[in-house]
MIMI-601906 format. One record per residue (C-alpha): residue number from 1; residue in one letter; z, y, x. Coordinates in Angstrom, 2 decimals, always signed. Layout:
<selos>
<num: NUM	residu: a	up: Z	north: Y	east: X>
...
</selos>
This chain:
<selos>
<num: 1	residu: m	up: -0.27	north: -0.05	east: -0.25>
<num: 2	residu: t	up: -0.94	north: +3.44	east: +1.25>
<num: 3	residu: v	up: +1.63	north: +5.83	east: +2.21>
<num: 4	residu: k	up: +0.99	north: +9.27	east: +0.45>
<num: 5	residu: v	up: +2.09	north: +11.81	east: +2.95>
<num: 6	residu: l	up: +2.52	north: +16.26	east: +2.31>
<num: 7	residu: v	up: +1.87	north: +18.51	east: +4.97>
<num: 8	residu: v	up: +3.94	north: +21.75	east: +5.25>
<num: 9	residu: d	up: +3.24	north: +24.35	east: +7.52>
<num: 10	residu: d	up: +2.33	north: +27.89	east: +7.21>
<num: 11	residu: s	up: -0.07	north: +27.20	east: +10.04>
<num: 12	residu: s	up: -3.74	north: +26.32	east: +8.84>
<num: 13	residu: f	up: -4.76	north: +25.08	east: +11.79>
<num: 14	residu: f	up: -1.42	north: +22.77	east: +12.39>
<num: 15	residu: r	up: -1.96	north: +22.00	east: +8.94>
<num: 16	residu: r	up: -5.29	north: +20.16	east: +9.21>
<num: 17	residu: r	up: -4.84	north: +19.06	east: +12.67>
<num: 18	residu: v	up: -1.14	north: +16.56	east: +11.43>
<num: 19	residu: s	up: -3.55	north: +16.09	east: +8.07>
<num: 20	residu: e	up: -6.43	north: +14.57	east: +10.49>
<num: 21	residu: i	up: -3.78	north: +12.46	east: +12.72>
<num: 22	residu: i	up: -2.33	north: +10.70	east: +9.52>
<num: 23	residu: n	up: -5.56	north: +10.00	east: +7.67>
<num: 24	residu: a	up: -6.83	north: +8.21	east: +10.82>
<num: 25	residu: d	up: -4.52	north: +5.98	east: +10.26>
<num: 26	residu: p	up: -6.00	north: +3.47	east: +7.10>
<num: 27	residu: r	up: -2.12	north: +2.70	east: +6.13>
<num: 28	residu: l	up: -1.32	north: +6.27	east: +5.67>
<num: 29	residu: e	up: -3.07	north: +9.43	east: +3.32>
<num: 30	residu: v	up: -2.43	north: +12.92	east: +2.85>
<num: 31	residu: i	up: -1.86	north: +14.12	east: -0.85>
<num: 32	residu: g	up: -1.21	north: +17.32	east: -0.49>
<num: 33	residu: n	up: -1.01	north: +20.37	east: +1.85>
<num: 34	residu: a	up: +2.02	north: +23.39	east: +1.25>
<num: 35	residu: v	up: +1.74	north: +26.82	east: +3.46>
<num: 36	residu: n	up: +5.64	north: +27.46	east: +2.84>
<num: 37	residu: g	up: +8.87	north: +25.95	east: +1.09>
<num: 38	residu: k	up: +8.63	north: +27.23	east: -2.29>
<num: 39	residu: e	up: +5.38	north: +25.43	east: -2.63>
<num: 40	residu: a	up: +6.61	north: +22.23	east: -0.73>
<num: 41	residu: v	up: +9.30	north: +21.84	east: -3.44>
<num: 42	residu: e	up: +7.10	north: +22.59	east: -6.27>
<num: 43	residu: l	up: +4.56	north: +20.04	east: -4.81>
<num: 44	residu: v	up: +6.82	north: +16.98	east: -4.02>
<num: 45	residu: q	up: +7.72	north: +17.19	east: -7.75>
<num: 46	residu: k	up: +4.26	north: +17.40	east: -9.10>
<num: 47	residu: l	up: +2.65	north: +14.19	east: -6.32>
<num: 48	residu: q	up: +5.97	north: +12.41	east: -5.50>
<num: 49	residu: p	up: +5.11	north: +11.88	east: -1.74>
<num: 50	residu: d	up: +6.56	north: +8.97	east: +0.03>
<num: 51	residu: v	up: +6.86	north: +11.14	east: +3.39>
<num: 52	residu: i	up: +7.18	north: +14.74	east: +4.18>
<num: 53	residu: t	up: +6.07	north: +16.58	east: +7.18>
<num: 54	residu: m	up: +7.99	north: +19.58	east: +7.55>
<num: 55	residu: d	up: +7.74	north: +23.13	east: +9.21>
<num: 56	residu: i	up: +11.08	north: +25.11	east: +10.04>
<num: 57	residu: e	up: +9.83	north: +28.48	east: +10.28>
<num: 58	residu: m	up: +7.54	north: +29.67	east: +7.16>
<num: 59	residu: p	up: +7.49	north: +33.03	east: +4.86>
<num: 60	residu: v	up: +8.78	north: +32.69	east: +1.29>
<num: 61	residu: m	up: +10.93	north: +29.78	east: +1.92>
<num: 62	residu: d	up: +12.21	north: +28.40	east: +5.15>
<num: 63	residu: g	up: +11.55	north: +24.76	east: +5.80>
<num: 64	residu: i	up: +15.41	north: +24.03	east: +5.99>
<num: 65	residu: t	up: +15.83	north: +25.77	east: +2.77>
<num: 66	residu: a	up: +13.36	north: +23.45	east: +1.41>
<num: 67	residu: v	up: +14.76	north: +20.73	east: +2.49>
<num: 68	residu: r	up: +17.94	north: +21.37	east: +0.76>
<num: 69	residu: e	up: +15.78	north: +21.79	east: -2.41>
<num: 70	residu: i	up: +13.74	north: +18.56	east: -2.05>
<num: 71	residu: m	up: +16.98	north: +16.34	east: -1.60>
<num: 72	residu: k	up: +18.12	north: +17.89	east: -5.25>
<num: 73	residu: v	up: +15.05	north: +17.18	east: -6.79>
<num: 74	residu: l	up: +13.83	north: +13.95	east: -5.30>
<num: 75	residu: p	up: +15.31	north: +12.86	east: -2.14>
<num: 76	residu: t	up: +12.29	north: +12.27	east: +0.03>
<num: 77	residu: p	up: +12.21	north: +11.22	east: +3.43>
<num: 78	residu: i	up: +11.24	north: +14.71	east: +5.65>
<num: 79	residu: l	up: +9.69	north: +14.65	east: +9.34>
<num: 80	residu: m	up: +10.56	north: +18.37	east: +11.00>
<num: 81	residu: f	up: +8.31	north: +19.76	east: +13.54>
<num: 82	residu: s	up: +10.44	north: +21.89	east: +15.82>
<num: 83	residu: s	up: +10.02	north: +23.97	east: +19.12>
<num: 84	residu: l	up: +11.51	north: +22.22	east: +22.11>
<num: 85	residu: t	up: +14.24	north: +26.16	east: +22.59>
<num: 86	residu: q	up: +17.38	north: +26.38	east: +21.90>
<num: 87	residu: e	up: +16.84	north: +28.02	east: +18.64>
<num: 88	residu: g	up: +14.22	north: +25.38	east: +18.06>
<num: 89	residu: a	up: +17.70	north: +22.32	east: +18.77>
<num: 90	residu: k	up: +20.37	north: +24.35	east: +16.17>
<num: 91	residu: a	up: +17.36	north: +25.04	east: +13.76>
<num: 92	residu: t	up: +16.33	north: +21.22	east: +13.85>
<num: 93	residu: l	up: +19.94	north: +19.72	east: +13.94>
<num: 94	residu: d	up: +20.20	north: +21.91	east: +10.74>
<num: 95	residu: a	up: +17.77	north: +20.36	east: +9.11>
<num: 96	residu: l	up: +18.97	north: +17.42	east: +9.75>
<num: 97	residu: d	up: +22.29	north: +18.29	east: +8.46>
<num: 98	residu: a	up: +20.54	north: +19.26	east: +5.23>
<num: 99	residu: g	up: +19.22	north: +15.78	east: +5.11>
<num: 100	residu: a	up: +15.89	north: +15.06	east: +7.13>
<num: 101	residu: l	up: +15.71	north: +11.87	east: +8.67>
<num: 102	residu: d	up: +13.84	north: +12.26	east: +11.58>
<num: 103	residu: f	up: +12.14	north: +15.48	east: +13.79>
<num: 104	residu: l	up: +9.48	north: +15.63	east: +16.44>
<num: 105	residu: p	up: +8.31	north: +18.51	east: +18.85>
<num: 106	residu: k	up: +5.53	north: +20.67	east: +17.44>
<num: 107	residu: k	up: +3.53	north: +20.72	east: +21.25>
<num: 108	residu: f	up: +2.53	north: +16.99	east: +21.06>
<num: 109	residu: e	up: +2.08	north: +17.31	east: +24.89>
<num: 110	residu: d	up: +5.97	north: +17.43	east: +24.94>
<num: 111	residu: i	up: +6.37	north: +14.09	east: +22.97>
<num: 112	residu: a	up: +3.86	north: +11.73	east: +24.81>
<num: 113	residu: r	up: +2.17	north: +11.26	east: +28.28>
<num: 114	residu: n	up: -0.98	north: +11.61	east: +26.45>
<num: 115	residu: r	up: -3.05	north: +12.47	east: +23.08>
<num: 116	residu: d	up: -3.67	north: +8.90	east: +21.99>
<num: 117	residu: e	up: -0.17	north: +7.61	east: +22.45>
<num: 118	residu: a	up: +1.22	north: +10.90	east: +20.49>
<num: 119	residu: i	up: -0.60	north: +10.23	east: +17.96>
<num: 120	residu: s	up: +0.14	north: +6.99	east: +17.67>
<num: 121	residu: l	up: +3.80	north: +7.94	east: +17.88>
<num: 122	residu: l	up: +3.03	north: +10.59	east: +14.97>
<num: 123	residu: q	up: +1.66	north: +7.89	east: +12.75>
<num: 124	residu: k	up: +4.67	north: +5.46	east: +13.33>
<num: 125	residu: r	up: +7.16	north: +7.74	east: +12.35>
<num: 126	residu: v	up: +6.02	north: +8.51	east: +9.42>
<num: 127	residu: g	up: +5.06	north: +4.88	east: +8.62>
<num: 128	residu: e	up: +9.01	north: +4.15	east: +9.52>
<num: 129	residu: l	up: +9.81	north: +6.74	east: +7.59>
<num: 130	residu: a	up: +8.25	north: +5.95	east: +4.39>
<num: 131	residu: r	up: +10.72	north: +2.32	east: +4.28>
<num: 132	residu: k	up: +13.34	north: +5.04	east: +3.34>
<num: 133	residu: r	up: +12.31	north: +6.27	east: +0.09>
<num: 134	residu: m	up: +12.96	north: +3.20	east: -2.01>
<num: 135	residu: f	up: +16.86	north: +3.53	east: -0.78>
<num: 136	residu: m	up: +16.54	north: +7.32	east: -1.29>
<num: 137	residu: r	up: +15.67	north: +6.94	east: -4.93>
<num: 138	residu: r	up: +17.65	north: +3.89	east: -5.76>
<num: 139	residu: p	up: +20.14	north: +4.34	east: -8.44>
<num: 140	residu: p	up: +23.41	north: +3.78	east: -7.44>
<num: 141	residu: r	up: +24.89	north: +0.46	east: -7.98>
<num: 142	residu: t	up: +27.96	north: -0.17	east: -9.94>
<num: 143	residu: a	up: +28.68	north: -3.74	east: -8.81>
<num: 144	residu: p	up: +31.33	north: -4.14	east: -6.13>
<num: 145	residu: a	up: +29.20	north: -4.19	east: -2.74>
<num: 146	residu: v	up: +28.78	north: -7.24	east: -0.38>
<num: 147	residu: a	up: +31.19	north: -6.90	east: +2.86>
<num: 148	residu: p	up: +29.85	north: -6.23	east: +5.90>
<num: 149	residu: v	up: +28.33	north: -9.39	east: +7.94>
<num: 150	residu: s	up: +30.54	north: -10.52	east: +10.29>
<num: 151	residu: r	up: +28.49	north: -13.33	east: +12.76>
<num: 152	residu: h	up: +32.21	north: -14.89	east: +12.61>
<num: 153	residu: s	up: +33.29	north: -13.92	east: +8.85>
<num: 154	residu: a	up: +34.87	north: -15.84	east: +6.23>
<num: 155	residu: p	up: +32.98	north: -17.95	east: +3.59>
<num: 156	residu: v	up: +30.88	north: -15.10	east: +1.16>
<num: 157	residu: n	up: +32.78	north: -16.19	east: -1.77>
<num: 158	residu: a	up: +36.35	north: -15.74	east: +0.14>
<num: 159	residu: a	up: +34.65	north: -12.20	east: +1.31>
<num: 160	residu: v	up: +33.59	north: -11.17	east: -2.72>
<num: 161	residu: t	up: +37.46	north: -11.97	east: -3.29>
<num: 162	residu: r	up: +38.95	north: -9.73	east: -1.02>
<num: 163	residu: e	up: +37.06	north: -6.99	east: -2.29>
<num: 164	residu: a	up: +38.66	north: -7.22	east: -5.48>
<num: 165	residu: a	up: +40.55	north: -4.14	east: -5.36>
<num: 166	residu: l	up: +39.84	north: -0.86	east: -3.83>
<num: 167	residu: t	up: +42.23	north: +0.22	east: -1.01>
<num: 168	residu: t	up: +43.83	north: +4.00	east: -1.23>
<num: 169	residu: t	up: +41.99	north: +4.77	east: +2.70>
<num: 170	residu: a	up: +38.83	north: +3.63	east: +0.62>
<num: 171	residu: r	up: +39.38	north: +6.08	east: -2.40>
<num: 172	residu: t	up: +40.48	north: +8.87	east: -0.18>
<num: 173	residu: s	up: +37.17	north: +8.45	east: +2.09>
<num: 174	residu: a	up: +34.97	north: +8.78	east: -0.95>
<num: 175	residu: a	up: +36.69	north: +11.86	east: -2.14>
<num: 176	residu: r	up: +36.07	north: +13.45	east: +1.02>
<num: 177	residu: v	up: +32.12	north: +12.92	east: +0.93>
<num: 178	residu: t	up: +30.38	north: +16.16	east: +1.51>
<num: 179	residu: p	up: +26.86	north: +16.64	east: +0.04>
<num: 180	residu: t	up: +24.56	north: +15.82	east: +2.91>
<num: 181	residu: s	up: +26.56	north: +12.65	east: +3.12>
<num: 182	residu: t	up: +26.61	north: +11.92	east: -0.47>
<num: 183	residu: t	up: +22.43	north: +12.45	east: -0.25>
<num: 184	residu: r	up: +22.45	north: +9.87	east: +2.71>
<num: 185	residu: q	up: +24.70	north: +7.11	east: +0.66>
<num: 186	residu: t	up: +21.91	north: +7.15	east: -1.93>
<num: 187	residu: m	up: +19.34	north: +6.14	east: +0.66>
<num: 188	residu: h	up: +21.25	north: +2.78	east: +1.06>
<num: 189	residu: s	up: +22.62	north: +2.88	east: -2.75>
<num: 190	residu: a	up: +25.58	north: +0.91	east: -1.99>
<num: 191	residu: a	up: +29.19	north: +2.10	east: -3.17>
<num: 192	residu: k	up: +31.70	north: +1.31	east: -0.14>
<num: 193	residu: p	up: +32.51	north: -1.92	east: +0.67>
<num: 194	residu: t	up: +36.17	north: -2.13	east: +0.22>
<num: 195	residu: a	up: +36.82	north: -5.59	east: +2.30>
<num: 196	residu: r	up: +39.41	north: -4.97	east: +4.87>
<num: 197	residu: f	up: +39.01	north: -4.85	east: +8.54>
<num: 198	residu: k	up: +41.04	north: -7.40	east: +11.11>
<num: 199	residu: a	up: +41.26	north: -6.46	east: +15.23>
<num: 200	residu: s	up: +40.04	north: -9.09	east: +17.25>
<num: 201	residu: g	up: +42.80	north: -8.40	east: +19.83>
<num: 202	residu: k	up: +40.42	north: -7.06	east: +22.83>
<num: 203	residu: k	up: +41.49	north: -4.35	east: +24.99>
<num: 204	residu: y	up: +39.17	north: -2.04	east: +25.61>
<num: 205	residu: q	up: +38.61	north: +1.05	east: +28.35>
<num: 206	residu: l	up: +35.61	north: +2.43	east: +26.72>
<num: 207	residu: m	up: +33.85	north: +2.80	east: +24.54>
<num: 208	residu: a	up: +29.54	north: +3.08	east: +24.19>
<num: 209	residu: i	up: +27.17	north: +4.07	east: +21.39>
<num: 210	residu: g	up: +23.56	north: +4.19	east: +21.75>
<num: 211	residu: t	up: +20.99	north: +5.53	east: +18.81>
<num: 212	residu: s	up: +17.85	north: +7.04	east: +18.29>
<num: 213	residu: t	up: +15.87	north: +7.64	east: +14.76>
<num: 214	residu: g	up: +19.13	north: +9.13	east: +12.55>
<num: 215	residu: g	up: +21.08	north: +9.01	east: +15.50>
<num: 216	residu: p	up: +22.68	north: +12.84	east: +15.21>
<num: 217	residu: v	up: +23.97	north: +12.26	east: +11.56>
<num: 218	residu: a	up: +25.15	north: +9.10	east: +12.74>
<num: 219	residu: l	up: +27.08	north: +9.99	east: +15.54>
<num: 220	residu: q	up: +28.29	north: +13.00	east: +13.09>
<num: 221	residu: k	up: +29.57	north: +10.89	east: +10.73>
<num: 222	residu: i	up: +31.35	north: +8.60	east: +13.55>
<num: 223	residu: l	up: +32.64	north: +10.95	east: +15.71>
<num: 224	residu: t	up: +34.33	north: +13.76	east: +13.37>
<num: 225	residu: q	up: +36.39	north: +10.86	east: +12.17>
<num: 226	residu: l	up: +37.86	north: +9.84	east: +15.23>
<num: 227	residu: p	up: +41.68	north: +11.11	east: +16.12>
<num: 228	residu: v	up: +42.42	north: +13.67	east: +18.93>
<num: 229	residu: n	up: +44.49	north: +11.03	east: +20.56>
<num: 230	residu: f	up: +41.50	north: +8.49	east: +20.74>
<num: 231	residu: p	up: +42.44	north: +6.19	east: +23.83>
<num: 232	residu: y	up: +39.19	north: +5.60	east: +25.38>
<num: 233	residu: p	up: +36.14	north: +7.41	east: +26.81>
<num: 234	residu: i	up: +33.14	north: +7.63	east: +25.03>
<num: 235	residu: v	up: +29.54	north: +7.40	east: +26.45>
<num: 236	residu: l	up: +26.93	north: +8.87	east: +23.84>
<num: 237	residu: v	up: +23.06	north: +7.71	east: +24.66>
<num: 238	residu: q	up: +21.25	north: +9.55	east: +22.19>
<num: 239	residu: h	up: +17.20	north: +9.74	east: +22.62>
<num: 240	residu: m	up: +16.97	north: +13.56	east: +22.39>
<num: 241	residu: p	up: +14.76	north: +16.55	east: +24.10>
<num: 242	residu: a	up: +16.47	north: +18.06	east: +27.25>
<num: 243	residu: t	up: +16.94	north: +21.10	east: +25.36>
<num: 244	residu: f	up: +18.60	north: +19.54	east: +22.59>
<num: 245	residu: t	up: +21.47	north: +17.76	east: +23.81>
<num: 246	residu: a	up: +23.20	north: +20.91	east: +24.96>
<num: 247	residu: a	up: +22.88	north: +21.87	east: +21.47>
<num: 248	residu: f	up: +23.79	north: +18.83	east: +19.86>
<num: 249	residu: a	up: +26.91	north: +18.20	east: +22.15>
<num: 250	residu: a	up: +28.39	north: +21.89	east: +20.89>
<num: 251	residu: r	up: +28.19	north: +20.83	east: +17.71>
<num: 252	residu: l	up: +29.77	north: +17.81	east: +17.42>
<num: 253	residu: n	up: +32.45	north: +19.48	east: +19.72>
<num: 254	residu: n	up: +32.81	north: +21.68	east: +17.22>
<num: 255	residu: l	up: +33.12	north: +19.40	east: +14.07>
<num: 256	residu: s	up: +34.90	north: +16.75	east: +16.33>
<num: 257	residu: k	up: +38.72	north: +16.36	east: +16.88>
<num: 258	residu: i	up: +38.06	north: +14.71	east: +19.71>
<num: 259	residu: s	up: +36.26	north: +16.59	east: +22.82>
<num: 260	residu: v	up: +32.17	north: +16.00	east: +22.99>
<num: 261	residu: k	up: +30.17	north: +17.94	east: +26.26>
<num: 262	residu: e	up: +26.74	north: +17.14	east: +27.51>
<num: 263	residu: a	up: +27.29	north: +15.01	east: +30.35>
<num: 264	residu: e	up: +26.95	north: +16.14	east: +34.24>
<num: 265	residu: d	up: +26.61	north: +14.65	east: +37.55>
<num: 266	residu: g	up: +30.45	north: +14.01	east: +38.71>
<num: 267	residu: d	up: +32.10	north: +14.04	east: +35.65>
<num: 268	residu: t	up: +35.22	north: +11.58	east: +35.67>
<num: 269	residu: l	up: +35.72	north: +9.55	east: +31.96>
<num: 270	residu: r	up: +38.54	north: +10.65	east: +30.66>
<num: 271	residu: a	up: +40.22	north: +9.73	east: +27.29>
<num: 272	residu: g	up: +39.27	north: +11.46	east: +24.49>
<num: 273	residu: v	up: +36.71	north: +13.16	east: +25.39>
<num: 274	residu: a	up: +32.61	north: +11.98	east: +24.64>
<num: 275	residu: y	up: +29.80	north: +12.37	east: +27.17>
<num: 276	residu: l	up: +25.98	north: +12.82	east: +25.78>
<num: 277	residu: a	up: +23.18	north: +12.10	east: +27.83>
<num: 278	residu: p	up: +21.48	north: +14.68	east: +28.86>
<num: 279	residu: g	up: +17.71	north: +14.73	east: +27.54>
<num: 280	residu: g	up: +15.28	north: +13.74	east: +30.24>
<num: 281	residu: k	up: +18.04	north: +12.51	east: +32.11>
<num: 282	residu: q	up: +19.97	north: +8.84	east: +32.97>
<num: 283	residu: m	up: +23.03	north: +8.61	east: +32.68>
<num: 284	residu: m	up: +24.82	north: +5.64	east: +34.78>
<num: 285	residu: l	up: +28.42	north: +5.05	east: +35.36>
<num: 286	residu: e	up: +29.80	north: +3.87	east: +38.62>
<num: 287	residu: g	up: +33.36	north: +3.61	east: +40.18>
<num: 288	residu: r	up: +36.07	north: +1.39	east: +38.74>
<num: 289	residu: p	up: +38.28	north: +1.54	east: +35.28>
<num: 290	residu: g	up: +40.61	north: +4.39	east: +35.34>
<num: 291	residu: s	up: +38.44	north: +6.25	east: +37.52>
<num: 292	residu: a	up: +34.70	north: +5.61	east: +36.58>
<num: 293	residu: r	up: +32.31	north: +8.32	east: +37.25>
<num: 294	residu: l	up: +29.00	north: +9.50	east: +35.72>
<num: 295	residu: r	up: +26.09	north: +9.98	east: +37.69>
<num: 296	residu: i	up: +22.72	north: +12.12	east: +35.81>
<num: 297	residu: l	up: +19.80	north: +10.77	east: +38.03>
<num: 298	residu: d	up: +16.17	north: +11.83	east: +37.37>
<num: 299	residu: g	up: +14.83	north: +10.19	east: +34.06>
<num: 300	residu: g	up: +11.93	north: +8.28	east: +36.17>
<num: 301	residu: d	up: +8.24	north: +8.58	east: +35.53>
<num: 302	residu: r	up: +7.94	north: +4.60	east: +34.69>
<num: 303	residu: m	up: +11.34	north: +4.76	east: +32.03>
<num: 304	residu: n	up: +9.83	north: +4.90	east: +28.25>
<num: 305	residu: y	up: +13.23	north: +6.62	east: +27.35>
<num: 306	residu: k	up: +15.15	north: +9.21	east: +28.78>
<num: 307	residu: p	up: +17.95	north: +8.81	east: +28.41>
<num: 308	residu: c	up: +17.72	north: +4.88	east: +28.46>
<num: 309	residu: v	up: +20.49	north: +3.33	east: +26.47>
<num: 310	residu: d	up: +19.61	north: +0.05	east: +28.57>
<num: 311	residu: v	up: +19.94	north: +2.32	east: +31.99>
<num: 312	residu: t	up: +23.39	north: +3.26	east: +30.80>
<num: 313	residu: f	up: +25.30	north: -0.44	east: +29.02>
<num: 314	residu: g	up: +23.89	north: -2.22	east: +31.77>
<num: 315	residu: s	up: +25.91	north: +0.18	east: +34.58>
<num: 316	residu: a	up: +29.14	north: +0.20	east: +32.41>
<num: 317	residu: a	up: +28.99	north: -3.98	east: +32.09>
<num: 318	residu: k	up: +29.22	north: -3.57	east: +35.94>
<num: 319	residu: v	up: +32.12	north: -1.25	east: +35.75>
<num: 320	residu: y	up: +33.87	north: -1.97	east: +32.93>
<num: 321	residu: n	up: +33.07	north: -5.96	east: +32.56>
<num: 322	residu: d	up: +35.00	north: -7.33	east: +29.29>
<num: 323	residu: k	up: +36.50	north: -3.98	east: +28.38>
<num: 324	residu: v	up: +33.87	north: -1.90	east: +26.60>
<num: 325	residu: l	up: +33.58	north: -1.11	east: +22.66>
<num: 326	residu: s	up: +29.42	north: -0.53	east: +22.50>
<num: 327	residu: m	up: +27.48	north: +0.00	east: +19.33>
<num: 328	residu: i	up: +23.67	north: -0.21	east: +18.38>
<num: 329	residu: l	up: +23.21	north: +2.47	east: +15.88>
<num: 330	residu: t	up: +19.55	north: +3.35	east: +13.82>
<num: 331	residu: g	up: +16.37	north: +4.17	east: +16.18>
<num: 332	residu: m	up: +13.14	north: +2.94	east: +16.70>
<num: 333	residu: g	up: +12.29	north: +0.21	east: +18.92>
<num: 334	residu: a	up: +14.45	north: -1.99	east: +21.32>
<num: 335	residu: d	up: +16.29	north: +0.14	east: +23.64>
<num: 336	residu: g	up: +19.90	north: -1.18	east: +24.32>
<num: 337	residu: r	up: +19.11	north: -5.00	east: +23.44>
<num: 338	residu: e	up: +19.16	north: -5.67	east: +27.26>
<num: 339	residu: g	up: +22.42	north: -3.19	east: +28.14>
<num: 340	residu: a	up: +24.16	north: -5.09	east: +25.26>
<num: 341	residu: r	up: +22.87	north: -8.47	east: +26.31>
<num: 342	residu: m	up: +24.60	north: -7.54	east: +29.73>
<num: 343	residu: l	up: +27.60	north: -6.21	east: +27.92>
<num: 344	residu: k	up: +27.98	north: -9.67	east: +26.39>
<num: 345	residu: t	up: +27.72	north: -11.81	east: +28.97>
<num: 346	residu: h	up: +30.34	north: -9.83	east: +30.83>
<num: 347	residu: g	up: +32.24	north: -10.59	east: +27.55>
<num: 348	residu: s	up: +32.57	north: -6.98	east: +25.99>
<num: 349	residu: t	up: +31.91	north: -6.34	east: +22.10>
<num: 350	residu: v	up: +28.68	north: -5.37	east: +20.55>
<num: 351	residu: w	up: +28.31	north: -4.17	east: +17.14>
<num: 352	residu: a	up: +25.39	north: -3.29	east: +15.11>
<num: 353	residu: q	up: +24.38	north: -0.92	east: +12.52>
<num: 354	residu: d	up: +23.39	north: -2.74	east: +8.95>
<num: 355	residu: e	up: +19.55	north: -2.76	east: +7.91>
<num: 356	residu: d	up: +20.52	north: -0.68	east: +4.46>
<num: 357	residu: s	up: +22.38	north: +2.11	east: +6.34>
<num: 358	residu: c	up: +19.63	north: +2.96	east: +9.13>
<num: 359	residu: v	up: +16.91	north: +5.15	east: +9.42>
<num: 360	residu: v	up: +14.93	north: +3.06	east: +11.01>
<num: 361	residu: y	up: +16.07	north: -0.57	east: +11.22>
<num: 362	residu: g	up: +14.50	north: -1.06	east: +14.85>
<num: 363	residu: m	up: +17.43	north: -1.20	east: +17.76>
<num: 364	residu: p	up: +19.92	north: -2.73	east: +15.87>
<num: 365	residu: q	up: +17.38	north: -5.37	east: +13.89>
<num: 366	residu: a	up: +16.71	north: -5.68	east: +17.83>
<num: 367	residu: v	up: +20.53	north: -6.81	east: +19.09>
<num: 368	residu: a	up: +21.05	north: -8.96	east: +15.82>
<num: 369	residu: k	up: +18.35	north: -10.77	east: +15.97>
<num: 370	residu: a	up: +18.60	north: -12.02	east: +19.81>
<num: 371	residu: g	up: +22.03	north: -12.94	east: +18.87>
<num: 372	residu: i	up: +24.26	north: -10.13	east: +20.78>
<num: 373	residu: s	up: +25.88	north: -7.95	east: +18.04>
<num: 374	residu: t	up: +29.02	north: -9.78	east: +16.95>
<num: 375	residu: e	up: +29.54	north: -7.33	east: +13.39>
<num: 376	residu: d	up: +26.62	north: -5.63	east: +11.27>
<num: 377	residu: l	up: +27.82	north: -2.77	east: +10.20>
<num: 378	residu: p	up: +27.06	north: +0.33	east: +7.25>
<num: 379	residu: l	up: +27.48	north: +3.49	east: +8.62>
<num: 380	residu: e	up: +29.90	north: +4.78	east: +7.15>
<num: 381	residu: r	up: +32.36	north: +1.92	east: +7.89>
<num: 382	residu: f	up: +32.05	north: +2.67	east: +11.53>
<num: 383	residu: a	up: +34.79	north: +5.04	east: +12.14>
<num: 384	residu: e	up: +37.34	north: +2.80	east: +9.79>
<num: 385	residu: r	up: +35.85	north: -0.23	east: +12.03>
<num: 386	residu: i	up: +37.01	north: +1.37	east: +15.33>
<num: 387	residu: l	up: +40.19	north: +2.75	east: +14.60>
<num: 388	residu: v	up: +41.21	north: -0.89	east: +13.16>
<num: 389	residu: e	up: +39.74	north: -2.18	east: +16.25>
<num: 390	residu: v	up: +41.60	north: -0.22	east: +18.68>
<num: 391	residu: g	up: +45.30	north: +0.50	east: +16.85>
<num: 392	residu: l	up: +44.96	north: +3.62	east: +15.35>
</selos>
C-alpha cells in the first residue's frame, strides 16, 4: 500500500525537491503541498496523509505551532526539516516536544556522504514513520494491558493475574502525564501496564543508554523521572548532529533532577551525572570503576554512526564488566547490538524498548532478536523499572 505524504515548506524549490525524492520511491506518493502551517493543518484534515514533512520557519503559522495543532485534530507522523545551527537545534527539539517524531537537516549534504545516500535516507525515514500512523490514531483500549515481556518472566496467566489491581504508583504516574506524553501514549494505545517489577539483585556501577530516531523524547521521558540521588553515572549515546547535542544536553539538564552535560574529553564519571556523547564524535570509557574517565575521539570516516552506541557500550564492557545496566531504545538500524552483546558476554544487564512504544523498532529489535536483551519494556515504564532495579 502506497504511503501518502504531505510536504509543507514555504520554499517552492524545497517543496519540489522533496516531492521529487519521495515520488521516486514507488512505495511513496506526495498527495499535497502546503506553503505554511495553517494550510498544512487544513490539508491534514482534508487529505489525511500517512506522513508529513514539515519546515520550521514559515509565514502565517510556523512549523512548531502547526505540529501542535495537527496533534490535536489528527495525530500524524511528522518529519521536521531543520537547519544545523544552535537556533535550529532548539527549534527542532521544541518540535519534537510538540509531537514530531523525527528530523533531518535541510541541507541534504549534511546527512549523507553523497546524493544517492541522502535520497535513500529520506525515503527510508518516511517509510519507517508511516508505520506509526496506526498507533497514533488508534483509540485507547480499556482492557488491562499485558505485562512487559521478560525473557525470564512467569507464565502469561500469572502475569495477567498480577495486573488485576492498579497500584497507587500507577495512578499517580497517570495523573502526571503531560499533553505531549498523552499524545505519545496514544501512539501505542495501551493503558498503563500495572504488573509490579522485582529487582534482579545484581549490583551496578554504571548505566548506559543508546538510541536514535525517537530518542530525544524517550531520553527526556526517562531521565526526568530519575532522582537527584541516582547512585551511578550514566552515559548516553543519541544519534544526533554535532550542533544539536549541546542544546539537547542543556535541555535535559534544565528538566531533570540529575545533572546532564555534553561529554568532554577527560570527564571523570560521577554518580548522578548523565554524559551525552557529542555529535560527530565517538565516546569511549577508560580506566577503572570508581575512577573511569571519558575519551572523546574523532568520529572516523569509516563509521556509519557518530556517535556510535557499539563503540561506547563496547568500551563500557571492558571497564565495568558485569556492572552495567544498559538499555537500547527506539531507533533505526542495528547500532548497539554488538556493543550490547559484549556487555551481556561480560555479565551485564541489557534491556530493550518494546515495539509498540518505539518510533522505529530497529535497534531494540536487533537486540531482542539476537537474544541479548533480558526484558522488553514500554517506554513509560523504564524509569519505574530502573528505580526498582537499583533499589530506589
